[in-house]
N, C-alpha and C positions, 0 to 999 in steps of 0.2 A: 242813023248818024241825027237824026231830029231827038228821038229819044236823048241820046246822049247831050247835044247840045241845050236841052230842055231842061234835063239836072244839073247840067254844069250851071246855067244861069242861076239855078236856084239856091245853088252851093254858094256861089260867089257873092249871090245877094245878100245870104245870112251872115257871109264874111265880112262883109264891107258895110252893109246897112242894115235890116233889120226883116225879118219874116216871120208869119204866124203859121201854125201847123195845128189841125184838129185831131188830138188823142183824147178823144170823149168813150173808145173803146175801152181804154182802161178798164180794168175789173177793181173796183172801189169798196171798200169796207169801213167801218165805224166801230172799233172793239174799246170796252168802256167798261168803269166798273174797279172798285177798290182793288181786287185780284188780277186788272188784267198785265200791268208790270210784269208781273209774275208768270203771268200766262204766256207772255210773249217772249220773256227770258228761254222759257223750257222752249218752245217751238224754234226758238232763232239763233244760229249758229253766233252771229253777231251781238255784241251788247247792246242792250235799248237804250233810247237816252232816258236820260236823267232829267233835262231841263225843256221846260216847255219853249217849242218852238223848233228843237233841234229834231234834223233829218238825218237816219241812216238808209244804209243799203244792205240789207238782211238776208237771209238764205235759211228757208225751214229744209230741214234733212230727215231720211228715213233712217231707218235703226242701224241699216249698212252703208250709212254715211253719204247715201247719194244724194241729188240737189231733188227735193220736192216741189221745190218753188222758188223764185227769187221776188221778194217784195222791197216797196220802198216803205218808210215809214215815219210819220211824224206825228210828235208829240203834242198837243195841246194842251188847255186846261183841264184840270178835274181828273185826272187820269184816263183820258179819252185820246184815243191814236189812229190818226187818218192811214189807212191802209192802202195801196196800190200792189196790184199784180198784173200779169198778161191777161189780154183779151181772152184769149183760149182756157186759160185757168179758171175761170170764175167759179165755175159749181164745183170743181177739182176739189180749189183751196177753202171754198167754204165749209165743203164736206169735211176736210183735213181740220179745221179749227173746230167744229162742231165735234169731231171725234177726239179728240185731242183736250177739252175741256171737262175740267172734272168737277164731280157732282157739287161740291162744297165750295167749291170757285164762284166769287161774286165776278162774273164776266159777262157782258153783254154783246154779243157778235150780230152786227147788222150788217146785209148785203145792201150797197146802197150805189150798185153800179149804175142803173137807170134814172136816178136822181139827179146826178152831177155829169156835167161836160166838162171839158178839160182843153183849153188852148195853150198851147205852146206860144211864148213868143220871145223870139232870140237874135241876137245879133248885138254888136256894138252901139247901135243907136235903141236898144230897146227900153232903156233907163231914162233915154231922153223922151221918147214917146210914152212911156205907160206914167213920167211924172205929168205928163200933161191932163192925165184921167183920173191921177190920185191926191189926197193929202199926207199921204204918207211918206216920211223919209227913206228915200230908196239909196242911199247911201251906202256904200261898202261895210263904214262904221254901223249905221244903223237897221241894214238889212243883208247880212254876209251871204255870203253862199252857205249853203246846205242849212238854211235856216226858211222857217214859214211864220204867214203871220195871215192871221185874216184881216183884210183890208175893204175898204170900199173902190170900185174899179170904175168909173163913168155911173157912180152911185149904185152901182149892184158888189154886192156883199159878195166877197171869192175867197176863198183858202189860196194863198198868193205862195208858192214854194221856189224858192230858189234855187232850181236844179235843171236840169235838162241832160240829154243823151247825146249832144253834138258838141259840148265845149265851148260854147260862146257864152257873154253875159246873157242873162236870160232868165225867166220863170215860166213858171207851169202856172196858170190860173184855172181854178176847179170852182164850179159856179153852177147854180141850179140850169136845169135844163131849159125852162120856158125864158131864164133870161140870155141864152146864150146868143140868139139871133143879134138882140139888141145889144151885147156886149160887142160881138164881132164885127157889126157895123160900127159902131163908135170907133173901137180900134182902128179899123180901115180907114175911116173917115180922117181922123188926126195924123195916122201914118202914112198919107200922100205924099206931105211934105218930106219923108223920111224914107221915100223909095221903097215902101212894105211892099213885100210879095209873098204870095202862097207859096207854101212847100210841102213836099209828101214824102212818104216812106221811101222811096228809091235815096232821094238826096238823105235822109235819114241813115240810112244804110252807108254812105259813104260817107259821111261826116264823121259817122261813129265808130266806122272801121279806122279814121286819122287818130284817134283818140284812143286807140286799143281797147274800145268800150267793148266789151262780150256780149253777145247777145243769147236769150232766151231761147231753147230751142234748137240754137245751132251749137254754139260753142258750152253753152249751157243745159244741161239735159238731166233725165233720171237714169241715164248708164254712166254719170260721172260724177266725182265727189269735189270738192273744191280743192282738195289736193291737187289733183289730174290738171284741173282748171286752172291753177296758179292764183287762186282767191286767196292767199295765206293773210292780206289785210282786214278780210271779211268775214273769220273765226277766231273766238277767242276761247281755247281751248282751257284756259284757269279760269276764268270767270267763277263767279260764287254760285250761281243757280247751271246746275249741269241740265245742258241740251240735249235731246232727241238728236242720235248720230254721232255725240261726242267721242263716245270711247271706240266704233269704229273710225272716226277721223284718227286717232291717238296710237291703233292699232298702223294704220295706212303709212304715218309719217315714221314709225319706228321700222316698220319692216320693207317701206319701200314700196314705189307705184311701177308699174309696168307701161304705161302710156303719160306722156306730157304735154301741155298745150304751149304751143311756139307760137309769134308773132313776125311775119315774112312781108319782107318787099320781091315784087315779084319782076323780073325782066321780062315784060311783054311790049306787045307794040300794039294791037289791035284787038285782043281777047283776052279780057279779064280773068282772074279764077272767081268761080262763081259756091263751090258747095260741092263734095263728094269726088273733086279730082285726086287721083293716086300723088303721092308724095315718096321720091324718091332718094336713096342714098347709095351710091357705087352701084348703079343700074340694079337695084333690090328696093321693092315698096317695101317702106318703113312707116306707113302713113298715110292720112286722109285729110284732104281741106274740108273744114267744117262752113267756113263764110269767106267771101271775099268780094272785091269789087275795085273800081278807080276813085282814090281821093283827088279830087277837082282842087282843095286849097293847097294840096304839097305836090301834085300833078305826078301822082306814084300809084303803083297798080301794089294794092296789100290783100294779106289774106292771114287767117289763123288757120292752124292746123294741129292735131295731137299725132305726135310721133313717137316711136320707141323713148323711154323716159332716157336711159343712156346717153343717147344720139341727142337728146334736145339740149342736156347738161353739156356736152363734151364738141358740138359741130356746130358751125356757123353758117354752112351754105347746103342747099338742098336743090332739088330739081322738082318742078311741078308739071305734069304731064297735061297741057292744056291744047285741046281741038288735035290729038294726035303728035304735040310736038312738045318735047322736054325743054321746059325753062327755068333759068336760074332764079331760086329763091335763097334770100340773105336774113339771115336773124336780125332783127331789130330788137335793141334793148331797151330802148324807149318809146312812146308811142310818138307817130310821127309829125303829130302836129301838136305845137305849143306844149311840150312836156313839161315844162314847170307851171302850167295852170294860170300862166299870167292873164289869160282873156278872162 
């Protein structure tokens, strides 16, 4: 109960006020050079941004079309790209980059994971707080969602990315590790009047589930392609530069798939799905939960699961076995929290 209430308070404060999260463990790379855009186009299923300051979510695939890694890519000046991936993928992704750089390509790949920290500032009061520490115009018109800028916050140079994994107004602030303590202290000092609080990854899991954001290592793995994962928005089969795995994706689209992801609201009382629970339909196991938890902003138990593709298309209600008892699970067509992204 104490853990539940602690996470509940963290989530509620991010929704109502502002919270701060340390995500310095992100893997971070700088990819630059005259051919860096072409290089990334070949590696990524999504189209690489053309305009400075634009941010995309992208996925590298292998030749079988399965997901090699998930990246957040921000384009800065002079063909320089700031690339983020998961903590556990640092050397695996670096190796993939290096292996797929052609000899004649002008591409420089730097692993800068240990040079930059990352603080996430999120919540409806995050703009007010951040505005007290920078001269940058943070309005929607001047600093919209999915844009990045190099600015000064509390006199410290940061890469400010208007993106987060929790579905509230907010920024990721990427900065030199040597400035991290100073930046954190100044944000917390100004943040007192905005009721700022720290929040952690248990809260992040709850918040991202409410937004139907899929997780690397749970919904998105090396066993799955973007087709099974329902990630149609994040690949472009017809883009000019053919990417690794595109032929395999085309084949999956034309021939069909065996499993498909579903997003579920679970009717449970005091035990939420966590992952690996069996999913039933007509008393037969038809799938498995990949991740789940309680959404404190919507007061619902939520889960993702992979199930037989035909059922995923035609059936709207399943059962999940939790602690020995089958619980009704209803398919949700939209994200549970703020489906129009008005926040």
